[in-house]
VMD Tcl script that draws the C-alpha trace (Angstrom):
set ca {
  {170.88 -83.88 166.53}
  {170.07 -86.06 163.55}
  {166.93 -86.24 161.48}
  {166.21 -89.18 159.23}
  {165.70 -88.45 155.56}
  {164.24 -90.75 152.94}
  {167.52 -92.25 151.82}
  {170.15 -90.78 154.13}
  {170.90 -89.44 157.55}
  {171.36 -85.69 157.77}
  {172.60 -83.49 160.58}
  {171.34 -80.08 161.56}
  {173.76 -77.52 160.12}
  {175.34 -80.09 157.79}
  {174.27 -80.30 154.18}
  {174.87 -83.87 153.14}
  {174.91 -87.47 154.26}
  {177.58 -88.12 156.95}
  {177.78 -91.80 156.02}
  {178.34 -90.93 152.36}
  {181.04 -88.47 153.37}
  {182.69 -91.12 155.52}
  {182.53 -93.63 152.65}
  {184.17 -91.08 150.36}
  {186.97 -90.50 152.86}
  {187.57 -94.25 153.20}
  {187.65 -94.52 149.40}
  {190.32 -91.81 149.20}
  {192.38 -93.42 151.99}
  {192.15 -96.79 150.26}
  {193.82 -95.35 147.15}
  {196.88 -94.17 149.10}
  {199.86 -96.52 148.96}
  {201.33 -96.45 152.48}
  {204.61 -97.82 151.13}
  {205.20 -94.47 149.42}
  {204.82 -92.41 152.62}
  {207.84 -91.20 154.62}
  {208.24 -92.90 157.99}
  {207.28 -89.81 159.98}
  {204.11 -89.27 157.94}
  {203.22 -92.98 158.03}
  {203.61 -93.11 161.81}
  {201.38 -90.07 162.35}
  {198.77 -91.28 159.88}
  {198.62 -94.81 161.30}
  {197.99 -93.44 164.77}
  {195.51 -90.87 163.47}
  {193.63 -93.51 161.50}
  {193.49 -95.80 164.51}
  {192.13 -92.96 166.64}
  {189.39 -92.22 164.10}
  {188.44 -95.91 163.93}
  {188.18 -95.98 167.73}
  {185.90 -92.94 167.66}
  {183.80 -94.69 165.02}
  {183.48 -97.71 167.33}
  {182.06 -95.39 169.98}
  {179.47 -94.06 167.54}
  {178.62 -97.60 166.47}
  {178.11 -98.73 170.08}
  {175.63 -95.88 170.68}
  {173.72 -96.73 167.51}
  {173.84 -100.47 168.16}
  {172.11 -100.21 171.53}
  {169.30 -98.08 170.04}
  {168.91 -100.66 167.24}
  {168.74 -103.35 169.91}
  {165.98 -101.60 171.84}
  {163.93 -101.06 168.72}
  {164.43 -104.65 167.58}
  {165.39 -103.61 164.06}
  {166.60 -107.14 163.22}
  {163.15 -108.67 163.78}
  {162.05 -107.75 160.26}
  {164.61 -110.20 158.93}
  {163.55 -112.86 161.43}
  {166.72 -112.55 163.51}
  {166.77 -114.10 166.96}
  {168.54 -111.06 168.41}
  {170.19 -107.82 167.37}
  {173.59 -109.43 167.90}
  {172.56 -112.28 165.60}
  {171.29 -109.77 163.05}
  {174.60 -107.88 163.12}
  {176.46 -111.15 162.76}
  {174.50 -112.02 159.64}
  {174.13 -108.63 158.02}
  {177.36 -106.89 159.13}
  {179.64 -109.93 159.27}
  {180.46 -109.38 162.96}
  {181.05 -112.19 165.40}
  {178.24 -112.78 167.88}
  {180.44 -111.90 170.85}
  {181.73 -108.68 169.28}
  {178.21 -107.53 168.40}
  {177.00 -108.30 171.93}
  {179.91 -106.35 173.42}
  {179.12 -103.34 171.23}
  {175.49 -103.32 172.38}
  {176.52 -103.65 176.04}
  {179.09 -100.86 175.64}
  {176.49 -98.56 174.10}
  {174.19 -99.16 177.06}
  {177.00 -98.51 179.54}
  {177.99 -95.23 177.87}
  {174.59 -93.79 178.74}
  {175.52 -93.82 182.45}
  {179.30 -93.38 182.09}
  {179.81 -89.82 180.81}
  {183.57 -89.63 181.39}
  {184.17 -92.79 179.38}
  {181.78 -91.68 176.64}
  {183.53 -88.31 176.29}
  {187.05 -89.74 176.27}
  {186.19 -92.53 173.84}
  {184.15 -90.32 171.55}
  {186.96 -87.76 171.30}
  {189.62 -90.38 170.63}
  {191.46 -89.82 173.92}
  {191.13 -93.51 174.84}
  {190.98 -96.52 172.58}
  {187.99 -98.76 171.93}
  {189.75 -101.61 173.74}
  {190.39 -99.56 176.87}
  {186.86 -98.17 176.78}
  {185.57 -101.73 176.48}
  {187.44 -102.76 179.62}
  {185.95 -99.86 181.56}
  {182.37 -100.35 180.34}
  {182.51 -104.04 181.22}
  {183.05 -103.01 184.86}
  {179.48 -101.72 184.99}
  {177.29 -103.84 187.26}
  {173.58 -103.09 187.82}
  {173.12 -101.74 191.34}
  {176.70 -100.47 191.65}
  {176.47 -97.48 189.29}
  {177.19 -94.97 192.06}
  {180.36 -96.73 193.16}
  {181.57 -96.97 189.57}
  {180.78 -93.30 188.91}
  {183.03 -92.34 191.84}
  {186.08 -94.06 190.34}
  {185.28 -93.70 186.61}
  {187.33 -90.50 186.12}
  {190.33 -92.24 187.71}
  {189.97 -95.25 185.41}
  {189.64 -93.02 182.36}
  {192.73 -91.10 183.47}
  {194.75 -94.31 183.65}
  {193.57 -95.27 180.16}
  {194.29 -91.78 178.77}
  {197.86 -91.84 180.10}
  {198.47 -95.43 179.03}
  {198.84 -96.65 182.61}
  {197.56 -100.13 181.82}
  {198.84 -101.82 184.95}
  {197.02 -99.31 187.14}
  {193.90 -99.56 184.95}
  {193.79 -103.34 185.18}
  {194.38 -103.26 188.93}
  {191.51 -100.80 189.40}
  {189.16 -102.87 187.27}
  {190.13 -106.04 189.14}
  {189.37 -104.30 192.44}
  {185.93 -103.25 191.18}
  {185.24 -106.78 189.98}
  {186.20 -108.25 193.35}
  {183.90 -105.84 195.18}
  {180.88 -106.08 192.89}
  {181.12 -109.50 191.29}
  {183.28 -111.85 193.37}
  {182.09 -114.83 191.32}
  {182.04 -113.06 187.97}
  {184.94 -114.95 186.43}
  {183.21 -118.25 187.15}
  {179.86 -116.95 185.89}
  {181.45 -115.67 182.69}
  {183.26 -118.90 181.86}
  {182.75 -120.14 178.34}
  {184.30 -122.06 175.48}
  {183.36 -121.62 171.84}
  {184.65 -123.17 168.63}
  {184.17 -121.85 165.11}
  {185.40 -122.83 161.67}
  {187.24 -120.27 159.54}
  {186.85 -119.90 155.78}
  {190.22 -121.65 155.39}
  {188.87 -124.68 157.22}
  {190.74 -124.19 160.50}
  {188.92 -124.51 163.81}
  {189.48 -121.56 166.15}
  {188.31 -121.19 169.73}
  {187.76 -118.69 172.50}
  {188.19 -119.82 176.09}
  {187.39 -118.00 179.32}
  {187.89 -119.64 182.73}
  {188.11 -118.59 186.35}
  {191.44 -118.90 188.16}
  {190.82 -122.44 189.37}
  {189.64 -123.73 186.01}
  {192.51 -122.01 184.24}
  {195.01 -123.60 186.59}
  {193.59 -127.09 185.96}
  {193.68 -126.65 182.18}
  {197.21 -125.22 182.27}
  {198.44 -128.12 184.40}
  {196.88 -130.68 182.06}
  {198.26 -128.99 178.95}
  {201.70 -128.64 180.49}
  {201.71 -132.37 181.25}
  {200.96 -133.24 177.60}
  {203.01 -130.51 175.90}
  {206.28 -131.75 174.44}
  {209.37 -129.82 175.54}
  {211.21 -127.83 172.85}
  {213.82 -129.97 171.11}
  {216.41 -129.04 168.47}
  {214.82 -131.31 165.87}
  {211.28 -130.02 166.60}
  {210.42 -126.93 164.54}
  {206.95 -126.47 166.08}
  {206.18 -123.24 167.88}
  {205.11 -123.25 171.52}
  {201.52 -122.55 170.44}
  {201.61 -125.48 168.00}
  {202.92 -127.82 170.68}
  {200.11 -126.72 173.04}
  {197.55 -127.29 170.27}
  {198.88 -130.81 169.73}
  {198.70 -131.36 173.51}
  {195.01 -130.38 173.55}
  {194.25 -132.86 170.76}
  {196.19 -135.55 172.63}
  {194.18 -134.87 175.79}
  {190.92 -135.26 173.88}
  {192.10 -138.52 172.30}
  {192.88 -139.86 175.76}
  {189.38 -138.92 176.93}
  {187.76 -140.62 173.93}
  {189.90 -143.73 174.29}
  {188.86 -143.97 177.95}
  {185.20 -144.00 177.01}
  {182.54 -141.32 177.00}
  {180.29 -140.66 180.03}
  {177.68 -143.40 180.32}
  {179.79 -145.86 178.33}
  {182.03 -148.66 179.50}
  {185.61 -147.46 179.81}
  {187.66 -148.44 176.81}
  {184.62 -149.23 174.66}
  {184.65 -148.46 170.94}
  {183.45 -144.89 170.40}
  {183.70 -142.67 167.33}
  {186.53 -140.15 167.40}
  {185.24 -138.34 164.33}
  {182.18 -138.40 162.11}
  {183.11 -138.46 158.44}
  {180.59 -137.80 155.67}
  {181.72 -138.74 152.19}
  {180.69 -140.00 148.76}
  {181.64 -143.61 148.10}
  {183.68 -142.81 144.99}
  {185.57 -140.13 146.92}
  {186.74 -142.65 149.46}
  {187.31 -145.51 147.06}
  {188.86 -143.66 144.11}
  {189.78 -140.18 145.32}
  {187.31 -138.53 142.95}
  {185.81 -135.10 143.54}
  {182.78 -135.22 145.80}
  {181.54 -134.56 149.28}
  {184.15 -135.32 151.89}
  {183.91 -133.59 155.25}
  {184.09 -133.93 158.98}
  {180.80 -133.37 160.76}
  {181.98 -130.36 162.77}
  {185.21 -129.19 161.12}
  {183.96 -129.15 157.52}
  {185.55 -130.23 154.22}
  {188.77 -132.22 154.16}
  {190.74 -133.69 151.29}
  {190.21 -137.32 150.18}
  {193.74 -138.11 151.29}
  {192.98 -136.78 154.78}
  {189.79 -138.85 154.86}
  {191.71 -142.00 153.94}
  {194.28 -141.24 156.63}
  {191.56 -140.78 159.25}
  {189.88 -144.04 158.22}
  {193.22 -145.82 158.47}
  {193.79 -145.17 162.17}
  {190.66 -143.97 163.96}
  {187.28 -145.04 165.20}
  {185.08 -143.43 162.55}
  {181.34 -143.00 162.22}
  {180.72 -142.88 158.46}
  {177.76 -141.66 156.44}
  {178.19 -142.74 152.83}
  {175.91 -140.98 150.36}
  {174.74 -141.96 146.90}
  {175.68 -139.95 143.76}
  {172.83 -137.51 144.50}
  {174.01 -136.95 148.06}
  {170.80 -138.43 149.54}
  {171.38 -140.96 152.33}
  {167.89 -142.53 152.63}
  {164.09 -141.97 152.56}
  {161.18 -142.98 154.82}
  {157.58 -143.03 153.56}
  {154.57 -141.09 154.82}
  {153.41 -143.91 157.03}
  {155.43 -142.44 159.90}
  {154.76 -138.98 161.24}
  {157.54 -138.92 163.82}
  {160.90 -138.57 162.13}
  {162.85 -141.75 162.96}
  {166.51 -141.45 164.02}
  {167.97 -142.65 160.67}
  {165.95 -140.06 158.75}
  {166.82 -137.29 161.18}
  {170.44 -138.23 160.70}
  {169.97 -137.88 156.96}
  {168.45 -134.40 157.38}
  {171.37 -133.37 159.58}
  {173.88 -134.70 157.05}
  {172.21 -132.77 154.26}
  {171.35 -129.47 156.01}
  {174.28 -129.28 158.47}
  {172.40 -126.76 160.62}
  {169.44 -124.39 160.59}
  {168.31 -123.75 157.01}
  {166.63 -120.40 157.76}
  {168.46 -117.70 155.76}
  {171.17 -116.07 157.80}
  {171.09 -118.61 160.65}
  {173.87 -121.13 161.24}
  {172.89 -122.75 164.53}
  {174.33 -126.24 164.72}
  {172.22 -129.41 164.46}
  {172.24 -129.99 168.22}
  {170.11 -126.86 168.61}
  {167.74 -127.66 165.73}
  {164.50 -129.51 165.08}
  {163.21 -131.24 161.96}
  {160.39 -129.28 160.31}
  {157.78 -130.58 157.85}
  {157.68 -127.92 155.10}
  {154.25 -129.16 154.06}
  {152.62 -130.01 157.36}
  {151.63 -133.61 158.11}
  {148.01 -132.57 158.61}
  {148.03 -131.05 155.11}
  {149.22 -134.25 153.51}
  {152.94 -133.64 153.82}
  {154.94 -136.89 153.89}
  {157.74 -137.68 156.30}
  {160.35 -137.93 153.57}
  {163.68 -136.20 153.10}
  {162.33 -133.89 150.37}
  {159.74 -132.47 152.78}
  {161.96 -132.01 155.83}
  {164.37 -129.25 156.78}
  {166.45 -128.56 159.85}
  {165.58 -125.33 161.72}
  {166.42 -123.96 165.15}
  {163.72 -123.52 167.76}
  {163.32 -119.77 167.11}
  {162.81 -120.15 163.38}
  {160.62 -123.23 163.86}
  {158.30 -121.00 165.86}
  {158.41 -118.34 163.12}
  {157.35 -120.88 160.49}
  {154.46 -122.18 162.62}
  {153.26 -119.34 164.85}
  {154.92 -116.34 163.18}
  {153.03 -116.68 159.89}
  {156.26 -117.00 157.91}
  {156.03 -119.29 154.89}
  {158.52 -121.64 153.29}
  {158.64 -123.76 150.16}
  {161.16 -126.50 149.53}
  {161.87 -128.70 146.52}
  {164.37 -130.96 148.25}
  {167.24 -128.65 147.38}
  {166.32 -124.95 147.54}
  {164.43 -123.32 150.39}
  {162.44 -120.15 149.70}
  {161.44 -118.19 152.80}
  {158.77 -115.46 152.82}
  {157.82 -112.93 155.47}
  {154.22 -112.69 156.71}
  {153.59 -110.02 154.04}
  {154.71 -112.62 151.43}
  {157.89 -110.73 150.47}
  {160.80 -113.11 150.07}
  {163.65 -112.76 152.52}
  {166.26 -114.76 150.57}
  {166.48 -118.32 149.40}
  {168.68 -120.98 150.93}
  {170.19 -123.63 148.69}
  {172.26 -126.59 149.74}
  {176.00 -126.05 149.50}
  {177.68 -127.78 146.63}
}
mol new
graphics top color blue
foreach p $ca { graphics top sphere $p radius 0.5 }
foreach p [lrange $ca 0 end-1] q [lrange $ca 1 end] { graphics top cylinder $p $q radius 0.2 }
display resetview
């Protein structure tokens, strides 16, 4: 049982900080050059290290669910514990959510908790088992949980998957359809990566469409199968755009991409802002290629990067000005939040009733949650047209948010 000290976490019967001890062990391991280890030692140590990491994931899941219940991320203005972990721990939203759900499931799944915590089963296998938990069916799951854990312990993955599929069919016959989803994210390298989950019918439709547009392997084609499928997906989307978007006349001119760039960047290839609205920065040469053979919606900025300004005579932000705010802010400006513009609202930093003008220098883009914090949550913000300073209700500053270069 743990007791919280002023600066560390201490355990009864243990003189020291377990987290500090763990950090010291990781430091020592990091100084070992695995290339110098004999094969037999390397094999044992790799497996042992993986087992310890899995056990650590079990501990983290238990702690994450307690953090979730206490709402520890609220002090930083986070929308959720998963969002707080994404910002503060660098986790993905889905991974943080899965950890919280796993921690909750472990409280009613003792066999899984014991096997995972001791390193007998991996974090991945434990995750599969905990995801089988459905409210109202705990008794049925408890009856087969030892069998599932046994399959995972012995590495009988086919049997484990079959058992989990049977549970899903009995408890959640429509779960695959309910859990469908598609997300896209941009990596630090500028690539766009996605995660797709479909039910059997949806997956069959997508596979059929991709197969129809995927080029067969040819001797002169050095693309991998994955690269050919990626090109097929882009081709499918081009066909959809060329056919016209919903609500438009088929074949009408629609933008394929939205390109934001400085005039000198396009005209002379000079350094400056040059990016796709959703995918992020691209090179001037790529921008010129896109403009050469595409329907493009352009936003050309002046040397200061400011598209336009509207005076105080209008309280409601007109569409051109909102577009300018979106171009500048690119998403929610609240520190630690990166919700996209489609989920955001334009906020007057100095309220209209207090004399704040409806001009670019007094407007920021914030999501609905943080808009409520700034109005009803007694949070305070100041903005000079470039840097946003955000303060908690007690007037301590969270962090500041400056525009990206």
